[in-house]
N, C-alpha and C positions, 0 to 999 in steps of 0.2 A: 803434395807431399814431396815430390822429386825436389821441383824448384826450393823451396825446404831445406831438404837436404844436400843441394847443390851450393847454395847458398853459404850455408854451415860449413860442409868442407872451405869452402874460398877463403873466408874469415879464419878457419884454422891455417890454413895453407899462409898466408900472407901472416898470420901470428909468429909461426915455423921462422919465415923467412927473416922478420925480424928480429928476432930471437937470437937466428946464426949471425947475422950482420952487425948486433951491436959489440960484440968484441973486437972489429974493427977499428973504432972507435975509442978515445980514453974518455969521453964523456957518455961510451956505450960501456966501458968495461965495470964504469965504476956504477954504472946504475945499473948494469947486474950483480955485480957485489954487494947492493943494498939492497934491493929487491930479487934475489936468485931466488927466496922460497917464492913470492906473486909468481911470478912469469913461467917456473914449472908450475903451478896448481894451474894459472889458467891456460895454459898446454893442455896438459892434464886432461882440464874438464872440456873444454873443444874435441879432446881425441875419444874422450868418451862419450857426449854429446853427436858425435858423427856416426859412431860406432854404433849407439843406441836408434839412428834414426836409418841406418843405411838399415838394418834388422826388421825392422820395422814393415819396410819397405818392401824386401825380400817375405815375410809373412803377408800381409797384405795380398801383395802378388801370387802368391802361392794358394791362400785363400780364395782367390777370383778362379786359379785354374780349378781345384777341387769343387768349386760350385757348378763350373760351368762343363766338365767332366759328369757329374752326378745328375747334370739337367739330362745331357745327351745320352746316359745309362740310362734314366728313366724315359726317354722319347723313346728309343731300342727296345723296352724293353714293354711298354704301352702298344708297340708296331706292331711286336712278336705275337702279342696276345691278341691282338684284333687278328693277325691271322691265321694263328690257329685255332681262333673260336669260327671263323669263317669257313676253316678247312672241315672243324665237328659240324657245323652246321650242314655243308655240304653235304656229308658222309651222311648224318643222320637221314636229312629229306631221302635219301636212295639215289642223287642224282650223279653222287661220284662213280658209285657203284654201276649206272647206267652207260654213265661214261667208259668205266673200265671195258665193260661186258661188249660195248662198240667196237672199242677199238681194237677189243682180241678177238670183236667176232669173222667167220668165213667171210667171204666173197661169193654168195650165191649166184648159178649162172641159171635165170631165166628160159626154161626150154619147152617148148610144143609137143603134141603126141606125136609128131612127124619125125623130130627129132628123137625121142626115146625109140619108137618104134624102131626107123631106119638107121638108126647108129648107138643102138643100143650097148655096142662092143665098144666103142672110142667113147660116152659117157660112165662107162663103167667102174667103180671107184670116186668116181670127179663129182665135187659138187653143185649141186642143181636143185632150182625149185620149180614146183608145177600148182598149177590151182585147177579147182575142180570141182563137182558135184559128189556127195559119196552116195553111190547107187545101193554099195552092199555093206553091213557092217558082219566083224565075227570078231569076238569078243572072248581070248579066257586069259585067265589070273591078271586080270587088269590091264592087260595089253592090248592093243588093237590089230586085222589085219583086216585093209581095208580096199574097195575096190571105186574108185577115183573114177567118174568120168569127164573127160577133158575135151572141151569148148564145146559143150553141151551138147555131146553126142554119144550115145549108151555103147557107140560103137569103136569107141575108143577109151580105151579103159587102163586104168594103172594098177598096180596091187603094189597099198602102202603097206609098211610093217612100221607100227605106233606105240614106242614102249608108253606105258601107263605117265610115266615122268614130264610127260610131253606136253599131254593135256593140262591146258590150261583149271586153276584149281576152281572149282566150282561147274567146273562144264561138262559133259559129257558126247562123244561123238557118237551122230544120231544119220541114218538116214534123211538126205535130201540138204544136210550143211555143203556148204560150199566152203572151202578151206584154202590152205595155201600153205604146202606144204616144202621145207626146207631139208635136205637129208643128203643123204649119198648115191647114186643110182647104180645099182645092182643086174645091170643088166637084164634077160629076160627069164624069168623062173615062173615053173608053172603052181598056180595056184589051190587051194582047197576047193574042194567040190562044190559046195556052199555057195562059194561063189561066183565061179564062171568057168564049171564043169572042165577043170583040170587043163585050163590052155594057158600056155604060154605066152605072156605078158610083159611089158615091160615091169620093172619092180624100183622103187624108191627103200629105203630103207631112213626113216627120220630122223633126226639129230637135233634139231632144233623145236621149242613149245611150235606150236600147232597155232595158226592165226585163223581164224573163222573170221567169214567177210561179212 
């Protein structure tokens, strides 16, 4: 189409040049006088054809650009929908919530009984984690106060306060359960008499879900 338009434009240009050159010769002037209408009509026809072809080329180019733009928009829309579906799936199966929970979770320092007993003041208010076996249970209003023996030693006891919401659904804490407790160190406190006869022992306030071993 471009080549045809170029050829047509060249022919029109040649015709214009011939028409302009004719008046410079006697024969040309005579020919113009006798064929003025024919030359004028021919020139007009060539100009109209050239303009029409040029407009057609422009419309074709615009149509192609519009089609390409629509294809690009459809591809972007499909990619966006796919991303949204993946995000929705990620959220619906709980993995996104788990990832967020992990990223926002505290870092808990694993401590031994000796750490708690000897450095209770330094660990007061710190995020710590302990593992031990429940030796005594005191439950009241859905919450627990536990005596947890660490390192398989009945003499190394820690008092742990556990809110009912920190116990996994469908679980209950019983004597003999081995647990990992993540929470805040509370120094040393006096325990209820039914637990350890009112002795001052290391204290931990559970702030995460209790992990059953």
